[in-house]
N, C-alpha and C positions, 0 to 999 in steps of 0.2 A: 359088638361095635364099640361100646364104651371103654372096654379094656384098651382098645386102640387109642382112645382119647388120653388115657393115662400114659401110654407110650409117647404120644405126641407131646404131652405136657413135659415129660422127661427130656425129650429132644429139644424143646424150647429152653429149658433150664440149661442144658448142655451148651446150646448155641450161645446163650447169654454168657455163660462162664468162659467160653472160648472167644467171646467178643466177635462171633461170626454173624454179622448182621444179615447176610444173604440167607443163611440157613434159618435164622429166626423169621425172616420175611416169608420164606417158602412155606411155612406152616401157619401163617397169619392171614386172616381174611383181608381183602383189600380195604374194607372199612372197619378194621379192628379198632377197638376202644381199650386203651391200656391205662390203668389207674395205679401207678407205683406209689408205695408208701413214702418214698424219699426221692425227691428230685428238685432240680433248681428251676423248674418251670413255674407257671402260675399255680399257686396252691388250689386244690380242689378241681382243677380242670384236667381231664384225661388227655393223653396223647392219642390222636385219631389218625387212622389210615397208615399206610406204609410210610408216608412222609413224617407222620408223628412218631413212628417207631424209630426212624432214622434220627429224628431230633432227640428222642429219649436216649438212644445209644450215645449220641454226641454229648448231651448234658451229663450223662453218667460218667463218660470218659473225661470230661472237663473237670469234674469235681473230685473224682476218685482215681488214684493211681492203681488200685487193686480193687476188684469186686469179685465176690464169690457167693453163689447161692447153693445151699445144701438141702436136699430133700430127705426127710426122715420118715415121712408117712404120707400115703395118698389114700384118698377115698373116692371110689368110683361111684358117682351119683347119676350115671346115665350120660346126659348131654353136658354135665358139669363135673369137673374134677376139683376136689378140695384137697389141699396138701398142706403139710406143716414141715417146717425145717428151720434153717438158720441162714442169716445173711451176714456176711463179713465184708468189710471194706476198709480202705486206708485213704485218708484225705490227701489229695494231690499236693496241696500247699502246706497243710499243717503236719502231715505225716501221722496224724492221730488215727488210731484204729477204732473200728466200730464192729461190734458183734451183737446181734439182736435176734430174738426169735422172730420168725416170719411165717405167715400163712398166705396161701393163694387160693382164690376162687376163680376158676377159668371156665367160661361157657364156650361150648363148641358149636359150630355150624358146619355140618358135614365133617370133613377131616381137618378143619382149620380152627384156630383160636379166634373167636368172634369178639369176646369181651373178657377182660381179666382185671382183678383187683388184688392188691397185696395189702396185708395188714400186719401190724406188730402185736396185735391182740388175738389170741386164739378164739376168745368169746366173740369178738367182732366178726371174725371169719365164719364161725359157726352160724351166727345170726344171718350174715349175708347169704349163706348157703341154705338158710331155712331149717337149720338143725339146732339141737341142744345136746349137751353132753349128759 
């Protein structure tokens, strides 16, 4: 079952990269809670529900002309997927590029993403997943 979660996580990243909101929503719980590491919303507050995901996509598109998430490693933790990779973006107004390591911790409920966090620190992601290196 959990290897299925890794596949669903990969589909979420692919949908994000293609900017395919409907595909992203199709694998998100109705009450999803999304904690991106970088957004223009209120700091510290997650995007909640499908309307929140729509807002997150809109905020991301408003601030960035290009966004790309790249997965390099996944760890199957049962109902949770821990993944490491890289995030790249280009500022819409400034044209400045950003490239940073990123890590995701995604909790699943059934076949859907229920809660997810992104981090720029590997150690923070490991701690959030209850692991150490």
